[in-house]
C-alpha positions as CSV (number, residue, x, y, z in Angstrom):
1,M,-5.1,-10.8,-43.9
2,A,-8.4,-9.0,-43.9
3,R,-8.5,-5.5,-42.4
4,T,-10.9,-4.6,-39.6
5,K,-13.5,-2.2,-40.8
6,I,-14.0,0.8,-38.5
7,S,-16.9,3.2,-38.4
8,T,-16.4,6.9,-37.5
9,L,-18.6,8.6,-35.0
10,N,-18.5,12.4,-34.8
11,L,-20.2,14.0,-31.8
12,R,-20.3,17.3,-29.9
13,I,-19.9,17.3,-26.2
14,E,-19.4,19.8,-23.5
15,P,-15.7,20.7,-22.9
16,G,-15.9,19.5,-19.3
17,V,-17.2,16.1,-20.4
18,K,-14.4,15.9,-23.0
19,Q,-11.8,16.7,-20.4
20,A,-13.3,14.1,-18.1
21,V,-13.1,11.3,-20.7
22,R,-9.5,12.3,-21.5
23,E,-8.6,12.0,-17.9
24,A,-10.5,8.7,-17.5
25,A,-8.8,7.3,-20.6
26,A,-5.3,8.4,-19.4
27,R,-5.9,6.7,-16.0
28,E,-6.6,3.4,-17.8
29,H,-3.9,3.8,-20.4
30,R,-6.5,3.9,-23.2
31,S,-7.1,6.2,-26.2
32,V,-10.1,8.5,-25.9
33,A,-11.8,6.5,-28.8
34,N,-11.2,3.2,-27.0
35,M,-12.5,4.6,-23.7
36,V,-15.7,5.9,-25.4
37,E,-16.2,2.5,-27.1
38,M,-15.7,0.7,-23.8
39,L,-18.2,2.9,-22.1
40,I,-20.8,2.4,-24.8
41,R,-20.2,-1.4,-24.7
42,R,-20.6,-1.4,-20.9
43,H,-23.8,0.7,-21.0
44,C,-25.3,-1.6,-23.7
45,T,-24.4,-4.7,-21.7
46,E,-26.0,-3.3,-18.6
47,A,-29.1,-2.2,-20.6
48,G,-29.5,-5.6,-22.3
49,I,-28.6,-4.2,-25.7
50,A,-26.7,-6.8,-27.9
51,V,-23.5,-5.6,-29.3
52,P,-21.7,-8.1,-31.6
53,D,-18.0,-8.6,-30.8
54,R,-15.5,-7.6,-33.3
55,N,-15.3,-11.0,-35.1
56,E,-19.1,-11.2,-35.3
57,A,-19.3,-7.7,-36.8
58,N,-16.5,-8.6,-39.3
59,P,-16.9,-12.2,-40.3
60,G,-14.0,-12.1,-42.7
61,N,-11.6,-11.1,-40.0
62,R,-10.6,-14.3,-38.2
63,N,-7.3,-13.8,-36.5
64,G,-7.3,-16.6,-34.1
């Protein structure tokens, strides 16, 4: 089975924003990383920016 490739994103944010994203993630039972990814995907969709889904981004990874 092919492994999904993941990219790392390091960023600096204000402590209050970090706490807010932690709280938002906890309320939706998500990890902070998953919450940030979901927010980026939502923004891109609303802004008309194409984001390939996981299978398009990793053509060797067909699990279904």
